[in-house]
N, C-alpha and C positions, 0 to 999 in steps of 0.2 A: 474212267473205264468202269462199267457196271457189270455185275454178275451175281450168280447164285451159287451157294454151296449146299450140299445135301449130306445128311447122316448116312451111314452105311445101310440103314433100314430103308432109305429112299425118302424119308421125311425131310422137308425143307429146314435147313439150319440157319441160313442168313441170306438176305438180299442186301447187297452192299455196293458202295462206290469205292473203288480201289485206287491206290496211288498210280500215277502215270496217266498220260493222255492217250486217248484212242487213236489220234492221228499222228502220233510220234512213236518211234522205236523206244523200247524200254528194256534195259538189261538189269536183271536181278529179280529177287522174289517180290511178288505182288502181295499186298496186305490191305485189309479193309481200313478205310479212313473214317467213313460213316456207314452205319448199317442198322438193320433191324435183325436181332438175334433171337431165334426161337428154340424152345426145348423140343424134344421128339414128339410131344403131344400137341404141338402147334401153338403153345402159349408164347406170346412175345415176352422175352426176358429183359431186353434192352433195346432202346431205339436212340440213336444219336452217334456221337463221336466215339471212336475206338482209340485207345492208347496202346502203342506198341513199344517194344524194347528190342534193340539190336545188340548182339554181341558176337564178334567173330564173323565167320563165314556162313553160319547156319541161317535157317529161316527166322524172320522176325517173330517174336513172342507177343501174343496179345496179353496185355497187362489188365486192361479194363475193357470190356466187362469180364469179371472173374468167371471161370468155368467155360470159357469159349473153347479152350483146348488148342492143340497144335495147328499150325497153318500148313505144314508140309506133310 
């Protein structure tokens, strides 16, 4: 599954491939597996694999790249 996330300002934050398949039902929080992550000025800060951490029932936390912020 592919998608984009935007900052509150409307600037593009990331273009990503997310967990889960487009043609199958998926239950749970989606998170980026690979992506290009931008700052609010449009500079690419990271391109490639994302590392996430899961604990409990909350949203997965992006561990790498640093500074990505919350998913939920």
